[in-house]
C-alpha positions as a Markdown table, in Angstrom:
| # | Residue | x | y | z |
|---|---|---|---|---|
| 1 | Unk | -27.7 | 2.7 | 11.4 |
| 2 | Unk | -25.6 | -0.3 | 12.3 |
| 3 | Unk | -24.8 | -0.4 | 16.0 |
| 4 | Unk | -22.3 | -3.3 | 16.1 |
| 5 | Unk | -19.5 | -4.7 | 14.0 |
| 6 | Unk | -16.9 | -7.4 | 14.1 |
| 7 | Unk | -14.3 | -4.9 | 12.7 |
| 8 | Unk | -14.3 | -1.1 | 12.7 |
| 9 | Unk | -11.8 | 0.5 | 10.4 |
| 10 | Unk | -11.0 | 4.2 | 10.8 |
| 11 | Unk | -10.2 | 5.9 | 7.6 |
| 12 | Unk | -11.5 | 5.2 | 4.1 |
| 13 | Unk | -8.2 | 5.8 | 2.3 |
| 14 | Unk | -6.2 | 3.3 | 0.3 |
| 15 | Unk | -5.1 | 1.4 | 3.5 |
| 16 | Unk | -8.5 | 1.4 | 5.2 |
| 17 | Unk | -10.4 | 0.4 | 2.1 |
| 18 | Unk | -7.8 | -2.3 | 1.2 |
| 19 | Unk | -8.1 | -3.8 | 4.7 |
| 20 | Unk | -11.9 | -3.7 | 4.5 |
| 21 | Unk | -11.8 | -5.3 | 1.0 |
| 22 | Unk | -9.5 | -8.2 | 2.1 |
| 23 | Unk | -11.6 | -8.9 | 5.3 |
| 24 | Unk | -14.8 | -8.8 | 3.3 |
| 25 | Unk | -13.3 | -11.2 | 0.7 |
| 26 | Unk | -12.5 | -13.6 | 3.6 |
| 27 | Unk | -16.1 | -13.2 | 4.9 |
| 28 | Unk | -14.7 | -11.9 | 8.2 |
| 29 | Unk | -18.1 | -10.6 | 9.4 |
| 30 | Unk | -19.7 | -7.2 | 9.7 |
| 31 | Unk | -17.2 | -4.5 | 8.7 |
| 32 | Unk | -17.7 | -0.8 | 9.2 |
| 33 | Unk | -15.4 | 1.8 | 7.7 |
| 34 | Unk | -15.5 | 5.3 | 9.3 |
| 35 | Unk | -14.3 | 8.3 | 7.3 |
| 36 | Unk | -14.3 | 12.0 | 8.4 |
| 37 | Unk | -14.0 | 13.3 | 4.9 |
| 38 | Unk | -17.1 | 13.6 | 2.6 |
| 39 | Unk | -15.7 | 10.9 | 0.3 |
| 40 | Unk | -13.2 | 8.0 | 0.5 |
| 41 | Unk | -9.6 | 8.8 | -0.4 |
| 42 | Unk | -9.7 | 12.5 | 0.4 |
| 43 | Unk | -7.5 | 12.3 | 3.5 |
| 44 | Unk | -3.9 | 11.3 | 3.5 |
| 45 | Unk | -4.3 | 9.1 | 0.4 |
| 46 | Unk | -5.0 | 12.2 | -1.7 |
| 47 | Unk | -1.7 | 13.7 | -0.6 |
| 48 | Unk | 0.4 | 10.7 | -1.8 |
| 49 | Unk | 2.6 | 11.1 | -4.9 |
| 50 | Unk | 1.5 | 7.8 | -6.4 |
| 51 | Unk | 4.8 | 6.0 | -6.3 |
| 52 | Unk | 5.6 | 2.6 | -4.9 |
| 53 | Unk | 9.0 | 2.8 | -3.2 |
| 54 | Unk | 10.8 | -0.5 | -2.9 |
| 55 | Unk | 14.1 | 0.7 | -1.3 |
| 56 | Unk | 14.0 | 0.8 | 2.5 |
| 57 | Unk | 16.5 | -0.1 | 5.3 |
| 58 | Unk | 13.9 | -2.5 | 6.7 |
| 59 | Unk | 13.4 | -5.9 | 5.1 |
| 60 | Unk | 9.8 | -5.9 | 6.3 |
| 61 | Unk | 9.0 | -2.6 | 4.5 |
| 62 | Unk | 10.7 | -3.9 | 1.3 |
| 63 | Unk | 8.6 | -7.1 | 1.3 |
| 64 | Unk | 5.4 | -5.1 | 2.0 |
| 65 | Unk | 6.1 | -2.8 | -0.9 |
| 66 | Unk | 6.8 | -5.8 | -3.2 |
| 67 | Unk | 3.3 | -7.1 | -2.3 |
| 68 | Unk | 1.8 | -3.7 | -3.1 |
| 69 | Unk | 3.7 | -3.6 | -6.5 |
| 70 | Unk | 2.3 | -7.0 | -7.4 |
| 71 | Unk | -1.2 | -5.8 | -6.6 |
| 72 | Unk | -0.8 | -2.6 | -8.7 |
| 73 | Unk | 0.5 | -4.7 | -11.6 |
| 74 | Unk | -2.5 | -7.1 | -11.5 |
| 75 | Unk | -5.1 | -4.5 | -10.6 |
| 76 | Unk | -7.1 | -4.6 | -13.8 |
| 77 | Unk | -7.3 | -8.4 | -13.8 |
| 78 | Unk | -8.3 | -8.5 | -10.1 |
| 79 | Unk | -10.7 | -5.6 | -9.9 |
| 80 | Unk | -11.9 | -5.1 | -13.4 |
| 81 | Unk | -10.6 | -1.6 | -14.3 |
| 82 | Unk | -7.3 | -0.1 | -15.2 |
| 83 | Unk | -5.5 | 2.4 | -12.9 |
| 84 | Unk | -2.9 | 3.7 | -15.4 |
| 85 | Unk | 0.0 | 2.6 | -13.2 |
| 86 | Unk | 3.4 | 3.5 | -14.7 |
| 87 | Unk | 6.7 | 2.4 | -13.2 |
| 88 | Unk | 9.2 | 5.3 | -13.4 |
| 89 | Unk | 11.6 | 4.6 | -10.6 |
| 90 | Unk | 13.3 | 6.5 | -7.8 |
| 91 | Unk | 16.9 | 7.7 | -7.5 |
| 92 | Unk | 18.7 | 7.3 | -4.2 |
| 93 | Unk | 22.1 | 8.8 | -3.6 |
| 94 | Unk | 24.5 | 7.4 | -0.9 |
| 95 | Unk | 26.8 | 10.0 | 0.8 |
| 96 | Unk | 28.9 | 7.4 | 2.6 |
| 97 | Unk | 30.1 | 3.8 | 2.2 |
| 98 | Unk | 27.7 | 2.9 | 5.1 |
| 99 | Unk | 24.7 | 4.4 | 3.2 |
| 100 | Unk | 25.8 | 2.6 | 0.0 |
| 101 | Unk | 25.9 | -0.7 | 1.8 |
| 102 | Unk | 22.4 | -0.2 | 3.2 |
| 103 | Unk | 21.1 | 0.5 | -0.3 |
| 104 | Unk | 22.8 | -2.6 | -1.6 |
| 105 | Unk | 21.5 | -4.8 | 1.2 |
| 106 | Unk | 18.0 | -3.5 | 0.5 |
| 107 | Unk | 18.4 | -4.3 | -3.2 |
| 108 | Unk | 19.3 | -7.9 | -2.4 |
| 109 | Unk | 16.0 | -8.3 | -0.6 |
| 110 | Unk | 14.1 | -7.0 | -3.7 |
| 111 | Unk | 15.6 | -9.7 | -5.9 |
| 112 | Unk | 15.7 | -12.8 | -3.7 |
C-alpha cells in the first residue's frame, strides 16, 4: 500500500477522476484517489442528470461549463470511446426584467 503521495484526491467521481487524469497527464507525481464507494462514479456523479448547463449568473461558471462542453464534444477523439452525448438544451424563464437582463448578460458571455 502506498504511504505517500504528491496529491491526494478525495472522491472518484467525474471531478476527482478528471483532476487525477489531468495531473497525471502533466506528470505531476504520485497521485492517489480515495473513494468511499465500491466503484468510481457511484457517489454524487451517479445522481447527476447528465446535462451541461451553460447559463449562470457568474461569468466564471459559464466559462467553466464552456470548457466542459468542449471536452464532452471531443471526448471520443481524446479518450478513444464514444459517450453518446446529446445536446438537448435547457429552458430558463425570467419572472422580472432584472432576471431577464441577468439571462441576457450570461448569454453574451457564452458567445464572446
